[in-house]
LUMFI-471287 format. One record per residue (C-alpha): residue in one letter; x, y, z negated. Coordinates in steps of 0.05 Angstrom, whole numbers, plus 5000, padded with zeros to 4 digits. Example, Ala and Ser with C-alpha at 12.3 -4.5 7.8 and 13.67 -1.06 7.14 Angstrom:
A524649104844 S527349794857 
END
This chain:
M384962414571 L383562334643 R380961684669 P385861334717 S380661244772 E379562024771 I386862184783 C387862244855 G390162984861 F390963614822 R391464364821 V395864814780 R392965054719 G395265674677 G400865884724 L404465204716 R409565134773 F413564544791 A421264594808 G422064814876 A414464994891 G412365654923 A414766034983 A421965784970 M419865084992 T420864995068 L414564685103 A418464455165 R417563705181 A424363475194 M423062745201 I417062335174 A410262685169 P406362545103 I403261895116 T397061965063 Q391162455071 I390562734997 P384062654973 K379963254949 R382963504884 D378963414819 P378464164800 E379263954723 G384963454730 M392263634723 P397463144684 A400163464624 L407063724618 A410963204576 A415863484524 S420562904528 P421562224563 K419261904495 V412862294492 A411762184568 A412661374560 R406461424516 M401961804562 D397261574623 S399162174660 F404762684658 V409563154693 L416363104667 R421363654688 G428363334705 G432463934729 M433363794809 V427663284806 D420963224769 A417262594750 F409662554766 F406361974737 V398861664735 Y397260994705 R391860604740 S394459844738 D399659424717 T402759494785 L407360114793 L410160444854 V416260884844 T416061364906 F421561844932 D420562384983 N423062405049 L425863025088 S418663195113 S415263085044 V419063555003 G415064154991 E409563915035 Q404063884980 V402564544939 P402564424887 P407263854893 Q404763094886 P408162454895 W409562144962 L403861614980 M399361924925 G392961844965 L394761124985 T396460914912 C389861214890 R385660854942 E389260194925 G388660284849 L396460264839 S400060644784 V404661134814 L411261514789 G413462004840 I420962234834 M419862904869 A425463294900 S426264024891 Q430764024956 K432363615013 D438863374980 W437962644992 Y437662544916 R445162634913 N444762934841 A445862684771 D438862904751 T435462344789 P438861714758 D438462084691 L431362194692 I429961454711 A434461204662 D431361634609 L424261394623 R426660664624 D430260734556 A423561044533 G419560414553 L415460684607 F417060124655 D415459594601 R408259734613 F408159414677 R407758724707 R411558944772 V415259564791 V416659714865 F421160264887 V418660554955 G421461075000 A422661245075 S429061485109 M432461995053 G427161685003 G429060975028 Y436561145009 A434361334940 A429260744928 L435360254946 A440260634904 Y436560764844 A432360124838 K437759734798 L436260244738 V430359844728 P431959104719 G427458674761 A424659234805 A422959084875 V424459544934 L420259704998 A424560175042 F422660445109 S428260625159 P433060715101 Q439960975104 S444860625061 S449061255056 L450961865091 S458861805076 R462861825143 R467561335107 I462360875090 V457960875153 P461961165210 F456460955258 E451761475224 K451762055273 R445362375254 Y443662845195 H450063275204 Y447063805152 G446063285102 Q452862995112 R456163675104 R451963995055 W451463474999 D456563064959 W457962414989 T464762314957 T462762224885 P462561424878 E456361364835 F450561114877 V454261354943 D452860664978 A445760424967 A448259744996 A452659674940 C447859844893 V442659294907 A443158764851 P444958064871 G438257694879 A434058324880 E427258304917 V428458784976 Y424058925038 L426859335094 A421859575147 Y425459865207 D425859875284 P431659405304 F432659765371 V434960415331 P442360235327 E443660635265 D437560355228 R439759695247 A446559805223 H444160045155 A439559465148 Q445058955164 R449659245109 I444359025056 E445358305033 G439757885019 A434158325043 R427758115078 H427158485145 I420658715169 R422358885245 L417859415276 P420659405346 H420159995391 L416960425339 G423060875328 H425961135264 R419461405246 A416560735246 I412160845182 R408061365220 S405960905274 V404760305226 K399960835193 E396761005257 F395660325274 G392160175207 G397859725178 L400960155122 A395760045067 G396059305076 L403759255080 V404959715019 R399159334980 S401758624994 V409058844976 A406559144911 L402658534890 G408758084908 A405457744962 F407358005031 D402757845084 A406657845152 P400757565193 A396458155171 L401458635191 A402458315257 K395158355272 A395159085252 L400859195300 R397158925358 A393959575367 R400759835389 R399859515456 H395360105476 D400360605453 L403960965512 Q410161145473 W411260365452 K410360145525 R415460625548 E420560425497 V419359695512 F420259765586 A426360225576 E429659685533 A428059135583 E431859575635 R437559765591 R439058995581 G438958895655 H432058555658 Q428658895715 K425458305746 L422258175679 A419958905672 L417358855739 A412958265727 A410458555664 A408659175695 R405158815752 R401358395699 L399459065664 V396859355726 Q392158735730 I389758805659 E389059595660 P388559835731 E388160535710 D395160495671 R399561065708 L405860825669 A405060125696 R403660305767 R409660815767 L414360275742 V411859755795 A412960285853 R420160425824 L422559755804 A420059315864 P424959585913 L430759535864 V429558845845 A428758685917 G435558985930 A439058615875 E436957965907 R440958135967 P448157925976 P452658415940 I456258955977 D463858875982 E467559276032 T473659726039 F474960306084 R480760826093 V480661576102 R484061846159 Q486962496132 G494062746139 K499562216132 P498861826066 R504961556043 G506261015987 P503360945936 F497561295973 S493460966033 G487161366028 T482660736006 I475360735980 Q472260075961 R464760015958 L461759485913 G455059245901 Q452659045832 A459759195803 L460959185729 V464159765698 L467359615632 P469660125577 E474359955523 R471059525472 E472359195405 G473758465422 D477858565486 V484958715495 K486959365470 L486159945523 A482659435574 S477459755615 G475459835689 V471559505742 L469658785759 T465958545818 A459358235818 Q463057575813 G467057805760 H473557895795 Y477958485772 V478259095818 E485159295820 M484159985845 S480160135781 R486760095741 A488860715706 W495560975679 I494961265610 R502261485612 A508361415662 R509760655651 K503760395616 S497160195653 T490859965627 P489759215622 E484958815659 P477758805622 R473558185614 L466258135599 L465057875529 P459557415504 G456257925459 D456358495515 S449658805533 V449559005604 T445659605630 D442959615702 L444560315736 P440760405802 G443360825855 R450060985884 H455561235841 L463061465842 F467761135792 A472261675768 G476561305718 H477961535648 F475962225623 R481562605587 G479163235545 H486163545543 F486864075601 G493363785632 H491263065625 F484763235653 L487763565716 V492663005723 E488562385710 S481162555708 T480862915775 A484962405810 R479262015845 L474462635863 W477562715930 A473062145952 L466662635948 D469162916016 H469062256050 L463161786020 G458262086073 V452962066022 K451862475957 P452962005892 D447161975841 S452462105786 I460262105777 L461861565722 Y467461645677 L469961125623 P470561385551 Y477861485535 R479960995478 G472560785479 A470761435441 H463961585478 A461562155434 A468162505438 T468162405514 Q461362685522 K463463315485 A469363385528 I465463305592 E461063895568 A467464305555 Q470164185623 Q463764265660 H465764925687 I471664625722 F466564165759 D462464765778 L468565115805 L469664495849 E462864535872 I460663855847 D453763855827 A452663115819 P451562925745 I457362755707 R456862165658 A460361675610 H457161085582 A458860725517 G457260035543 V457559585602 L454359825663 R451959375726 V451859905783 E447759795844 E452560125891 L459460355868 Y465160745907 V471960615874 P477161105905 E484561035896 L487961485851 G489962105892 F494362395837 G497862195773 W503861995737 L510861885769 D510661875851 R503361985845 Y504762755827 A506062845901 A498362735910 S495362435970 P493662886033 A485962806015 Y486962975945 R490763635959 N486063836008 F480163715965 M482964065902 C487064625934 T480964815978 R476064845929 F480065185873 A482165735919 A475165835937 A473165925869 S476266635860 G479867185899 A486967405887 E487367915833 G492968155786 G500368345789 E505868085834 K510067835776 L506967415724 Y509667065661 I504866495634 S505366485556 R504465985505 A505366465447 K497966495425 L496665775425 A495465425358 A501265275311 H501064575317 R502064595396 G509364575415 G513265185444 I519165585432 L521765985374 A520666755388 E517366705453 T515367425445 V522367595459 I521267365531 E514367715531 E517068385509 N523368375556 L519068135620 A513968645603 R519569175608 A521668875676 G514368925703 F511768255692 E504168155671 I504267765608 F498567265613 H495666795563 P491466295604 E487465975549 R484266655533 H481266775603 P476066405641 L478465945697 E476666385753 V481366945728 Q486866405716 I486166205788 A485766965808 R492467145773 Y496066545804 K493266695874 A495967425868 A502967215838 K509267245884 T513967095822 V511766615764 V516066515701 A513166005652 L515465545598 D513264815622 G506164645606 S499564515633 A498265195668 L503765025715 H499564445740 L493664885753 A497865435786 A500764945837 Y493664845869 V493065625885 L499965955886 P502066275951 Q506565855991 A511966415988 A511466475914 R517766365875 V516965975807 A522165925748 I520765375695 I523765485630 L524564825591 R521664855519 R524464175501 S529963755517 S525863175545 A521063555587 N518263215651 V520663705696 A521363225755 D513763165757 Y513163935766 M518363945822 L514763375857 Q508163735850 Y510364415875 K514464145933 S508463675959 F503064205948 K506164845966 G513164675992 I515865075933 V522364865896 P522065165827 D528165455791 V529464995727 I532365355669 N535064955614 V538065355553 I535564925496 R540265005434 R536264555390 D529564195387 W526064275318 I521563755291 S516863705233 G513463155192 D514662425214 S516262605289 T522662295316 R522762595386 A522063235423 D514763215442 F508863645447 R509363865376 S516464025376 V519364735380 G525264915422 E530665425403 L533365755465 D539866135483 F536466765500 A542767105528 A543966505573 L536466545593 F535867265619 G542867135651 Q540066585691 L533766985710 K538267535735 A542667055773 L536766715809 G533867405828 H527567375781 L530168005746 P534868605771 R541968515758 R542269135714 F536768935667 R538968925596 P534968525550 D533468685476 L535468035438 P534467805364 D540367555321 S540966855298 A538167045230 E532067345264 V530666735299 L531166285239 A526366745200 L521566645256 L522565875249 E520665885173 A514566315192 Q512565815244 G513365285197 D508765625145 K503265705201 R503764955211 G503964765140 D510464355146 R517764485146 F522064375209 R528764035217 P533163985275 L532463355319 A538662925310 R542062615369 G539661875358 E532862105353 M531862375423 H526961975465 P524162065538 D517962475533 E511662135563 V506262645545 V503363175594 E502563815557 
END
């Protein structure tokens, strides 16, 4: 039998292979690099393969196969560390060895490594079964103290499975309590781990709920990593070992600073030595990345003056510190500027003859606060406050025709981030194309009149959904490019204090704002027109027939397509073409026929003034007055409106004709009106389906949507307030 002091590392004998070893194991370091340098292996040493848990419990060293996991055990003392792999340590050693093997050897601690065969976050039944089998066999009875240890993925496992051994303590580094989106919606990392593995089976799915009442738990993490802090706060009764500004991989830095062995040893012996760890971490003061994080956090919290003072002191202590010198050079003028009286002036743009509600006004503010919608404030409250805390009325947004956003207020727990430079406030960012044109471009006209280029264009996340807004900004970036806007486009999840902020009036929007201000029309129409030359036929039908089934439309739109195609119309599906192509088609068209929808809003920017437009209503509550006002104001065009709706068909719990409803048209009346209005020749004879064919199409539409349609009753009809 091997002596415990000899067993620090092993090599494979006789072709023995552990589960997951070999070429199939990835050597990629996805998260935390191994924190121990494995000592030179004993050429004669290798734990024997145990036949069963009962046999293993009587051995001083063994390997026990457990399916998705293997147990690797070495006895050295009456203190046992039960270690779990993290994403980087899975497959790192060939042959596999327990995580922290070298450290436990040097410290004379027994180790039971629960080694994963894949990076599955230990979300398998084999892990708890293997630990429980060894417990029932009496293995843990041999020890005075048992400590479950892991980092990140391994930290989750240590917390989740420690309850299987009564009295076991836990030391978890940067642990996740779960990856279930339902349990931890704040966890946006580890997309693969969330999708690939089972986070629905309730057993051990929430490590925070697995921690036994009164259990001895130590959590070592960086409180400035929001996700790690949120996970730690979910675990009741834990002792928090805060490692500020060391990041999610804090364990790596603790090792580099020489504090890891002492931390593990003191917890293993039941006498955590906080002063010793603090002394070891003093070495971080010379770490460049740590200093960067500290100064960045100070600025994020609005403590520019404090950061400047610290940087100046650092220059005195270490004159060659380039980071400190750069900080002093950058922060000194910002702090001096912040101490000047705040800017607050209003000016008007002289372009065209703006009529109410437009005046061409831009407000220029210093140290203004930009507040997105946040929990704790009134629902939808968002906008801008002056440096003195007064609401800037011109920052108000309209989320539909008769509903505006309430005034926001600064909350006691709000963290304010200072943003130096000059920036343009652009209001809410809406991802839907129609809402984007109507609402999110409404303040961009000011770019022609500021006299300076802003450092960025600031948007508020719609409904406070910052991550979704960031994706939507990326999706619409091409539109900004076509508008020749090269300033960065950004949205911020928290409160910003902006050094210099321009707040323009809404130049476009709901109700009477559909006329648009002269400055807005000039900005948008000129830039869109320059994006592409005219190309395409003179007669254009803008179709919705290929949109997704859940989007509203009409029954049998292909009837319109086929008949208009025979009459020489180009059938155009805008969502299938780049924006430049859409603009080119609209610029070339002299006759446009379309169902009401977002494409008509874009066409209004670039259509020739002599063009004719026919709008076919697809629902009984269409907001056709908005289109009429936009076309008359932008191009002097008065569209022909064709209302031949027989019935609105709705599905699910809908009670009105809205963007999801489907209209049933009287096709004979439709083509009769198109001929009467001159959009089709008088002698044109359409091919029309009978009523049975139309209803069959309705059933097919319901199958695509996965729901049944029913006709809208008279009492259910409500005015529509949604742009589509």
